[in-house]
VEXDREN-2710 file (C-alpha; in Angstrom, 1 decimal):
% VEXDREN-2710
k/r/px/py/pz
1/MET/4.5/66.8/152.1
2/LYS/8.3/68.4/151.6
3/THR/10.0/66.7/149.0
4/SER/13.8/66.9/147.8
5/LEU/15.0/65.5/144.4
6/ILE/18.5/64.2/144.4
7/ILE/19.9/63.6/140.7
8/CYS/23.4/62.3/140.8
9/THR/25.1/62.8/137.2
10/TYR/28.1/61.9/135.4
11/MET/29.0/63.2/131.9
12/ARG/25.5/63.7/131.0
13/PRO/24.7/67.4/130.4
14/GLU/22.0/67.3/127.6
15/PRO/20.1/64.3/129.2
16/LEU/20.4/66.2/132.5
17/LEU/18.8/69.3/130.8
18/ASN/15.7/67.4/129.4
19/LEU/15.0/66.1/132.9
20/LEU/15.1/69.4/134.4
21/GLN/12.9/70.7/131.9
22/SER/10.4/68.0/132.5
23/VAL/10.7/68.8/136.3
24/GLN/9.8/72.5/135.6
25/LYS/6.4/71.2/134.1
26/GLN/5.5/69.3/137.3
27/THR/2.0/70.1/138.5
28/VAL/3.5/69.8/142.1
29/TYR/7.2/71.1/142.3
30/PRO/9.7/69.3/144.4
31/ASP/10.9/71.9/147.2
32/GLU/14.4/71.4/146.5
33/ILE/16.5/69.8/143.7
34/LEU/19.9/68.8/144.6
35/ILE/22.3/68.2/141.8
36/ILE/25.4/65.9/142.5
37/ASP/27.8/66.1/139.8
38/GLY/30.9/64.0/139.4
39/SER/31.8/64.7/135.8
40/LEU/35.3/65.0/134.7
41/ASP/34.8/68.4/133.0
42/ASP/32.5/71.6/133.3
43/ALA/30.1/70.9/130.6
44/THR/27.2/70.1/133.2
45/SER/28.0/73.1/135.4
46/LYS/28.0/75.3/132.3
47/ILE/24.4/74.1/131.3
48/ILE/23.0/74.6/134.7
49/ALA/24.5/78.3/134.8
50/GLU/22.8/78.9/131.5
51/ASN/19.3/77.8/132.8
52/ASN/17.3/79.0/135.5
53/PHE/15.7/76.4/137.7
54/GLU/13.6/77.0/140.8
55/ASN/14.8/75.6/144.2
56/LEU/18.0/74.0/142.5
57/LYS/21.2/73.6/144.4
58/TYR/24.5/72.5/142.2
59/PHE/27.3/70.4/144.0
60/TYR/30.2/69.7/142.1
61/VAL/31.8/66.6/144.1
62/ALA/35.6/66.1/144.5
63/PRO/37.1/62.7/143.0
64/GLU/36.7/60.7/146.2
65/PHE/32.8/61.4/146.3
66/ARG/32.4/60.2/142.9
67/GLY/30.3/57.1/142.0
68/LEU/26.5/56.6/142.0
69/THR/26.6/55.4/145.8
70/LYS/29.1/58.0/147.2
71/GLN/27.3/60.9/145.3
72/ARG/23.7/59.5/146.7
73/ASN/25.0/59.7/150.2
74/PHE/26.7/62.8/149.6
75/GLY/23.1/64.2/148.4
76/ILE/21.4/62.7/151.5
77/ALA/23.7/64.7/153.7
78/ALA/22.7/67.8/152.1
79/VAL/19.0/67.5/152.1
80/ASP/17.2/70.2/153.9
81/THR/16.6/68.7/157.3
82/THR/12.7/69.6/157.1
83/SER/11.9/67.3/154.1
84/GLU/9.8/64.4/154.7
85/ILE/10.5/62.5/151.1
86/ILE/13.8/62.2/149.4
87/ALA/13.3/61.3/145.5
88/PHE/15.9/59.8/143.2
89/LEU/15.8/60.0/139.5
90/ASP/18.5/58.7/137.0
91/ASP/19.8/61.8/134.9
92/ASP/18.8/60.1/131.5
93/THR/15.2/60.1/132.6
94/GLU/12.0/62.6/131.7
95/LEU/8.9/62.8/133.8
96/THR/5.2/63.1/132.9
97/SER/3.6/66.1/134.3
98/ASN/1.9/64.6/137.6
99/TYR/5.1/62.6/138.6
100/PHE/5.7/64.4/141.9
101/GLU/2.0/64.8/142.6
102/GLU/1.3/61.0/142.6
103/LEU/4.6/60.4/144.5
104/THR/3.2/62.7/147.4
105/LYS/-0.1/61.1/147.2
106/THR/1.2/57.5/147.5
107/PHE/3.1/58.7/150.5
108/SER/0.3/60.6/152.2
109/ALA/-2.2/57.8/151.6
110/ASN/-0.5/55.3/153.6
111/THR/1.9/55.9/156.5
112/GLY/3.1/52.1/156.3
113/ILE/4.8/52.8/153.1
114/SER/8.7/53.7/153.2
115/GLY/9.7/53.3/149.5
116/VAL/7.9/54.1/146.3
117/GLY/9.0/53.3/142.8
118/GLY/8.1/54.6/139.5
119/VAL/7.3/52.8/135.8
120/PRO/9.2/53.8/132.9
121/ILE/6.5/53.8/130.0
122/ASN/8.6/53.7/127.0
123/GLU/9.8/50.2/128.5
124/SER/6.4/48.8/129.0
125/SER/5.5/45.8/126.3
126/TRP/2.1/44.9/128.4
127/SER/-1.1/44.5/126.6
128/LEU/-4.8/43.6/127.5
129/MET/-5.5/39.9/127.0
130/GLN/-7.7/39.4/124.1
131/PRO/-10.7/36.6/124.7
132/ASN/-10.2/34.8/121.4
133/VAL/-6.5/34.4/121.7
134/LYS/-4.4/31.6/123.0
135/TYR/-1.2/32.7/124.6
136/LYS/1.4/29.8/124.4
137/LYS/2.3/28.6/127.6
138/HIS/6.2/29.4/128.9
139/HIS/6.1/32.2/126.0
140/TYR/4.0/34.6/127.8
141/PHE/3.4/35.9/131.2
142/GLN/-0.2/36.8/132.3
143/PHE/-1.3/38.9/135.2
144/GLU/-4.4/40.6/136.2
145/GLY/-5.9/40.6/132.7
146/TYR/-2.7/41.7/131.1
147/VAL/-0.1/39.8/129.2
148/ILE/3.5/40.2/128.1
149/LYS/5.7/38.3/125.6
150/GLU/8.7/36.5/127.7
151/ALA/12.5/37.4/126.7
152/GLN/14.6/34.5/125.8
153/ARG/15.9/33.9/128.9
154/ASN/12.7/33.9/130.6
155/ILE/11.4/31.3/128.2
156/VAL/14.3/29.1/128.7
157/ARG/13.8/29.2/132.7
158/ASN/10.0/28.6/132.2
159/TYR/10.8/25.2/130.3
160/LEU/13.1/24.2/133.0
161/GLY/11.0/24.9/135.8
162/LEU/13.6/27.7/137.0
163/GLN/11.3/30.6/136.8
164/SER/10.2/32.5/139.9
165/HIS/6.6/31.7/141.4
166/LEU/6.2/35.1/142.7
167/ASP/5.0/38.3/141.3
168/PRO/7.1/41.0/139.7
169/GLY/9.1/42.7/142.1
170/LYS/9.3/40.0/144.4
171/MET/12.6/38.4/145.6
172/PRO/12.2/34.4/145.8
173/GLU/14.7/32.7/148.0
174/TYR/17.1/31.6/145.3
175/SER/16.8/35.5/144.2
176/HIS/16.2/35.6/140.5
177/GLY/12.7/37.0/140.3
178/LYS/10.5/38.3/137.3
179/THR/11.8/41.3/135.7
180/CYS/9.2/42.3/133.5
181/GLY/7.6/45.2/135.5
182/PHE/4.0/45.9/135.8
183/PRO/1.1/46.9/133.4
184/LEU/0.2/50.5/133.4
185/ASN/-3.2/49.8/135.0
186/GLY/-3.0/52.5/137.6
187/LYS/-2.8/49.9/140.6
188/ILE/0.0/50.0/143.5
189/TYR/1.9/46.9/144.4
190/GLU/4.0/45.9/147.0
191/VAL/7.2/44.7/146.2
192/ASP/10.7/43.9/147.5
193/LEU/12.8/45.6/145.0
194/LEU/12.7/49.0/143.7
195/VAL/14.7/50.5/140.7
196/GLY/17.2/53.3/141.3
197/MET/16.1/55.0/137.7
198/SER/12.9/56.1/139.7
199/PHE/12.5/55.9/143.4
200/ALA/12.0/57.6/146.6
201/PHE/11.9/56.9/150.4
202/ARG/10.8/58.8/153.6
203/LYS/13.6/60.6/154.9
204/SER/13.1/59.1/158.2
205/VAL/14.6/55.9/156.7
206/PHE/17.9/57.6/156.0
207/ASN/18.2/58.4/159.8
208/HIS/18.8/54.6/160.1
209/ILE/20.6/53.4/156.7
210/ARG/22.5/54.8/153.8
211/PHE/23.5/53.4/150.4
212/SER/26.2/50.4/151.0
213/THR/29.7/51.4/150.5
214/PHE/30.1/47.9/149.0
215/PHE/28.5/49.2/145.6
216/GLU/31.5/51.6/144.0
217/GLY/31.9/53.4/140.8
218/TYR/28.8/52.3/138.6
219/GLY/27.1/50.6/141.6
220/LEU/25.0/48.0/140.1
221/TYR/22.0/46.5/142.2
222/GLU/22.8/49.2/144.9
223/ASP/19.1/50.1/144.5
224/ALA/18.2/46.4/145.1
225/ASP/20.5/46.2/148.4
226/PHE/19.0/49.5/149.4
227/SER/15.0/48.4/149.0
228/ILE/15.6/45.5/150.8
229/ARG/17.3/47.0/153.9
230/ALA/14.6/49.7/153.8
231/GLN/11.9/47.2/154.2
232/GLN/12.4/47.0/158.1
233/PHE/10.9/50.5/158.3
234/GLY/7.9/49.7/156.1
235/MET/6.6/48.6/152.8
236/ASN/8.0/49.3/149.3
237/VAL/5.4/49.8/146.5
238/MET/5.5/50.3/142.7
239/ASN/2.9/53.0/141.7
240/THR/2.1/52.4/138.1
241/LYS/0.5/55.9/137.9
242/LEU/4.0/57.2/138.8
243/GLN/5.3/57.4/135.3
244/LEU/8.2/58.7/133.5
245/TYR/10.4/57.8/130.4
246/HIS/14.1/56.2/130.6
247/PHE/16.5/56.5/127.8
248/HIS/19.4/54.2/129.0
249/ASN/21.9/57.0/127.8
250/PRO/25.2/55.0/127.1
251/SER/27.5/57.3/128.3
252/GLY/29.2/56.6/132.0
253/ARG/28.5/53.1/131.9
254/PRO/31.2/50.3/132.4
255/ASN/32.3/48.2/129.5
256/GLN/30.7/45.0/129.0
257/TYR/33.1/42.7/130.8
258/LYS/33.0/44.8/134.0
259/TYR/29.2/44.7/133.9
260/GLY/28.9/41.0/133.3
261/LYS/31.1/40.5/136.2
262/MET/29.1/42.7/138.4
263/VAL/25.9/41.1/137.3
264/VAL/27.3/38.0/138.9
265/ARG/29.2/39.2/142.1
266/ASN/26.7/42.0/142.8
267/GLY/23.9/39.8/142.3
268/TRP/25.3/37.4/144.7
269/TYR/25.6/40.1/147.4
270/VAL/22.2/41.5/147.0
271/TRP/20.7/37.6/147.3
272/ARG/22.6/37.2/150.5
273/ILE/21.4/40.4/151.9
274/LYS/17.8/39.2/151.4
275/ASN/18.6/35.6/152.2
276/PRO/21.8/35.4/154.5
277/LYS/21.0/31.4/155.1
278/PRO/19.6/30.3/151.9
279/SER/18.6/26.5/151.7
280/MET/20.6/23.9/149.8
281/LYS/17.9/23.9/147.0
282/ALA/17.9/27.7/146.9
283/LYS/21.5/27.8/146.4
284/ILE/21.4/25.0/143.7
285/LYS/18.8/27.0/142.0
286/TRP/20.6/30.4/142.0
287/ASN/23.8/28.9/140.5
288/LEU/22.1/27.0/137.8
289/ILE/19.9/30.3/136.9
290/THR/23.4/32.1/136.9
291/ILE/25.1/29.6/134.6
292/LEU/22.1/29.3/132.3
293/LEU/22.1/33.2/132.0
294/THR/25.8/33.1/131.1
295/ILE/25.2/30.4/128.4
296/ILE/22.3/32.4/126.9
297/ARG/24.5/35.6/126.7
298/PHE/27.3/33.4/125.1
299/SER/24.9/32.3/122.6
300/ASN/24.0/36.1/121.5
301/THR/27.5/36.3/120.3
302/PHE/26.0/34.3/117.2
303/THR/22.4/35.7/117.4
304/THR/23.0/39.3/117.9
305/THR/24.7/41.9/115.8
306/ASN/26.7/43.4/118.7
307/ARG/28.7/40.1/119.2
308/LYS/31.8/41.7/120.8
309/ALA/29.3/43.0/123.8
310/ALA/27.8/39.9/124.1
311/PHE/31.1/37.9/124.4
312/THR/32.6/40.2/126.9
313/GLU/29.7/40.4/128.8
314/ALA/29.4/36.6/129.1
315/LEU/33.1/36.2/129.7
316/GLY/32.7/38.8/132.5
317/ARG/29.8/36.7/134.0
318/THR/32.1/33.5/133.9
319/VAL/35.0/35.0/135.6
320/GLY/32.7/36.6/138.3
321/TRP/30.9/33.2/139.1
322/TRP/34.3/31.3/139.3
323/SER/35.5/34.4/141.7
324/LEU/32.8/33.3/144.0
325/VAL/34.7/30.2/145.0
326/VAL/37.9/31.8/146.3
327/ASN/36.5/35.5/147.1
328/LYS/32.9/36.0/148.0
329/PRO/31.8/39.6/148.7
330/ARG/31.4/40.7/152.1
331/GLU/28.6/42.5/153.7
332/LYS/29.2/46.7/154.0
333/GLN/26.6/49.3/155.1
END
C-alpha cells in the first residue's frame, strides 16, 4: 500500500534527524516523507539539506500555517494523490526497523480499519503476572495476563469509584478513560482514541474530515478529537507490534499554566465531541474527576521536586474549569 509520512516539526532539528535516520532503516520504506517545518529559524532546513533522505519533501510554512493542527492539514493537502495511507509521527520519536512493515500489514489485513496507532516501548511499564504474587487491589491493573502499577491519580480514582470500567483506549460516557496503554503482547486492540505521536489513517478518511481548527498552537488532544470523528469511517486499532520510542523533547511545548488550562478546556471539548448529550451522572463524574486531578496536581507542589511546574499547571487547570461556567468551547471542524 502506498504510504505517505507527514512529520510536523518545530525547533527540533536534532530529534528530527534521529527520527529520519530511523526511517532510513525501515524494512518497508514510505513512498514519500513530508517535513512540515514551522520553526522560527533555519536550523531544521540546514540539517535536511546536509543529509540525503530518499523520497523526502521539505516545506517551510509561513506564520499563518504554524501550529500542529495547521501543519498537519498543510501536509495532508500536499500528499501525493495516489497514496493510500497517511501516517503521522512526532518529531521526537524513533522507529523500530519494521514499523512501516507492520503498519501496512495492519491496514491490508482488515479493510474495516480506518486508523492505526503505535506503542512507545520505552514508556511501557507492563509485566507478566506472577502466579505466586498477590497484587494489591486498587494499586495494580490486570489485563490479559499482564499487570501494571497504577499511577497516584488512578489509585485515588479506584478507591473513590471514579475509574473507567472500559479497557484502555476506550472512552466512557464521562470521558476520563484508562491511560495505561497496552502490554507489548503482539495483539491488536480496537480503541476509540489514538495518540498523535504515532498514528495513521486511510487517505480516504481525509476526503471527508481534517484536523479541527479548534486546536491551535500546541493542539493538545487534537489527536483524540480526530480519532473520534474518524470512527464514522471504520475502526481505530492499536497494534502492539507497531513499536517506536518516544523521547518527549521539552522544546516547543507551552508553559505549565497554559498546558493545565488546555487539559481542562480541550478535554471538555473532546468529551462533548464523543458524547454531545451526556447523562447527569456522566456530567457529575466528569467534573468530579477534573476537580480531583487538579487537587492531586496541587498536592504535587509538596511531593515533587519541580514544585513550580506542578503549582502553575494546577492553577491553569483551576482557571480552565471555572472558565467553562461562562465560556464553553464551541465545535469547529
